[in-house]
N, C-alpha and C positions, 0 to 999 in steps of 0.2 A: 504494500500500500504506500502511496506517496506520503511523504512527510507532511505535506500541506493538508492532505485528507485526515491524517492522524490528528493533527492539530485542530482541524475543523470539527472532528467528532467530539473533542473535549470542550469546545467553545460554542458550538452551534447545534448540539444534539441534547435535547432536554427531555424531562418527564413532565407529564401533566401536573404532577404535584409540586413542581418547582415554582409555580406561580399560583397564589391563592386567588379564588374568584374575586375577592374584595380588592386585592392588589390590581387585578386586571381592570376591574370597574373604575377604580380610582384613576388609573392611567387614562382610561377612555374619557372620563369626565374632565380630567386635567387638560387633555390635548384636544377635546372636542371632535374626535374622529367618529365616524358612523360606520356601522357594520351591516352588510347585507349577506344573507344566507341564501344560496341558490341550490335547488334540487332539480337536476335534469331527470325527467321521468318518462317512461314508456311502459305502459301496462304494469304499474306497480301498486295496484289498489290494496294488495295484502299488507304492504309495509309502509307506504308513504305517509299514511295518516298517523301512525304511531310516532314516526320520526318528527313530523311537524309538531305534534302535540307535546312531545318531550322538550323540543327546543323552545316552544312557546311558553310552556310551564316554567322551565328552569331559567331561561335566558331572556325572556321578555317580561314575564309577570313577577317571578321571584327576584331575579337579578337583571336589571335593565341593560343587558350587554348587547343584544341584537335589536337593530332598528327595523328590519323587515325580513320576512321569510317569503321567498318567491319560488313557486314550483313552475318550471317551464315544461309543459306537456308537448311532446314531440309527435303526437298522433295516436294516443292511446285509444284502444277499442273497448277498454273496460271502464270502470268507474274511478280511475285515477284522479281526474280533475275534481269530481264531486267529493271524494274522500279527503283530498288535500284541502279543499276550500272549507269543508266542515270542521277540519282540525285547526283551522286558523291561518292558512297560507293564502297569499294572493296568487292566483293561478293565471298564467299567461300562456297562450298557445303559440307555439313556435312560428306558425305560418302568419300570425298577426304581427310579428316583429319584422320590421324592415321589408314590407311586402313587395317592394320593387325588385328585390333579389329573390328569385324562387329558391326555397329551402331545399337542401339535399339531406338525405338520411345521414345520421351520425351524431354521436355524443358531442364531438367538438363543435359542430354546427350550433347545437343548442347552447353550449357554454359561451360561445362567441356572441350570439344574439342576446344572451342574458345581460350583457353589459349595457345594452340600450334600454333595458326596462328596470334597472336597479340604480340606486343612487349612492350606495355606501362608498366611503373612502377605502374600505377594506371589503373585499368580496370573498366569501367562504363557500366553496363548492362541496356538497355532500351527496354521495350516491343515494338513490331512493330505494335500493333493495336491501338495506341493512336490517338485520334482525337483532333484537335485544339491544337497541340503540341507547347510547349514553350521551348526554349533552357535553361530556368531556371531549368528544370529537370536535365540537365547535370551539368551546372555550380554550381547549388545549392548543389549537393551531392559530387561533386569533390572538391569544395572549402575547406571544413574542412581538407581533406586529404593533400592538398597542403600547407595549412597555419599552421597546427598543427601536428607535428610529433608523437604525442601520440595517434592519432586517426588512426584506421586501417580499419574500415568499417562504411559506412554511408548509411542509408536507407532514401528514400524520404517518406514524409508523406503528405497527401492531403485529400481533400473531394472527395467522390466518389458518385456522383448523380446517381440515378436509376429511369428511367422513369420521369425525371424532378424533382424528390424529392431529396433534399440534404441529404447526410449522410446515404442513404439506400443501397449503393453498398457495396462490401466487405462482402457478406453474409457468405462465408466460413470462413472468418476471425472471424466474430462475433459468429458463431455457433460452430466452431471447434477449430481454432487455438488459439483464445484468451483464452477460458477456459483451454485448454491444457497448455498454457504458464503460466497462473496465478496459476494453481494448481501444476505444476511440475517444472517450471523454473520461479519462481516469480521475479527474477532479470530482466527478459525480459518483465515484465508487462507494462513498460512505452512506448513500441513501438506502435505507432498509427497504422501503416500499416506493420505488421510483414511479411505478404505474398506478399507485393507489389513487382512488377517486376523491379522497378527502384532503383538501389543501386550501390554503387561504393566501391571498396576495393583495398588495396595494393596487388600487385601480390605476395609479400612475404607471405601474409596470404592465399590467394586463393590457392596457390600451395600446401599448407599443409592440405587442407580440403578435405574430401571425398564428392562426389557429388551424391546425390540421382538422378536417371536418369529422374524422372518424376516430377509431381507437388509438391512433397515434398521438392524440392531443396531449396526453400527459408527458410522454417522452419528449415530444417536440417543445413543449413549454419549458421543461426543465433544461434542455440543451440551450434553447434560445435565451432563457433567463441567465444562464451561466455566462454567456457571451456578452449580454447586455449590462448586467450589474455585478458580475463576479461572484465567486464562491461564498465569500463572507456575508453576502446579502441573502443567502439561502440558508434554511434551517430545517430541522425536523423535531417532532415531539412525539414521545411514546404515549399512546392513549389506551394501551391494553390489548384487547382482543376485538377483531372484526369478524362478524358472522354475516354471511350473505348467501344469496343463491349462486351456486357454481354452474358454469356452463360445460357442455360436453366437449370432447376432444376436437371435433371438427370446428366448432365455433372458436375454440382457442387457437386452432391453426390459422383461421382467417384473421384473428386478432394479431397473431404473431407476424403474419405477412404485412399487415398494415403498419405495424410498429417498425419492421425492418425497412419498409418503404419510406417511412418518415425519417429514419436515421440515414438512409441512403441519399435522400434528397439533401440533407444537411452536409453530407460528406462530399458529394460531387454533383453539383447542380447540373452540370452539362452531360453527365453520363448516367442514364436512367435504366434500371432493370425493367423487364416486362411486368406491367402492373396487373397481373392476374395470378390466380392460384387454382390449380386443379387438385381436387380431392376425390376419394373413391368411396362409394357406398355399395354394399352388396344388394343386388336386385335378383329378379327371377332368373336371369341368364348369367349370373356371376357379378363381378365387380363392375360398376358403371361409373364413368367419370362425371364429375360435376365441377364446372369451372366458374369461379367467382371473380369479379373485378376487385381489385385492391384499391382502397381509398387513395386517390391521388390529389384531390383538390385541397387547397388551403385557402382560408379566408385571410385577407390582409389585416394588418393592425387596425383596430377599431378607430384609432386616432385619425386614420385616413378616410373614414366614412363621413360624408357630408352631414347626414342626419345626426350623427353623434356630435360632431363639432357644433352644429346649430343648437342642439339640446343643451350643451354645456354653456354656450353663450347666454341662452335664455335663462 
């Protein structure tokens, strides 16, 4: 491990217990910063309501740390929107944000558009499929941003159990993202969960970053933030255990392909690999190929979007 990373782990890697809720609130009140929590959601009626309710109870009503909770629905066919609204979130539909640009499928697309419908100085992203959710996921990663002006982005780190076994989740992280980061961006080798969906950042940073529209958004954001603000402006906080719905192997393969594509774009903009992935499924006549396109589109920094600039002036 690089000496720089070893030092970073001792100075920018914390536990949720390192900052008390009242210390974080005092920093928020002293600095006047506002906090938005965004949940990107697609067919998450089973979990999104509980997450919103916990955040609202703990961090809006009991401790006024969060100023708004926004669920961005990217086309759910279940009751995600109704459940989220009933729990106390403001629900916005992806296609209603920046309608002049037709939306494309993907998590990164939703996160990018969320900047137009939130107002917080700090934006905290939380996946909507978490189970047994704790508000520590929010307060833990928002805390360093409120108390330390030199920190611009904070990732949550946690254990990810799989089928009851600890540390077995995060398969795409271990098989794809971590090797890529260690080989090509070794300064980022200290991140425990580089692909985790729970992280918070200053709006002033997010609006300068391009957003891969799909699964590559977390890796792309981490790499781009490193180049833009440097390693010491990045941090991570241990929030315990993350439980969520796990995807099957083929879905993970498509995710890995998108992440590799995101990395490859950043390594050599002029030499691009074929943006598709062929997988196999057993059918009546044996194994049948299924070819999927890999996310290739990226949204520009939000600061370059006219509607965003006009909104900030207004």
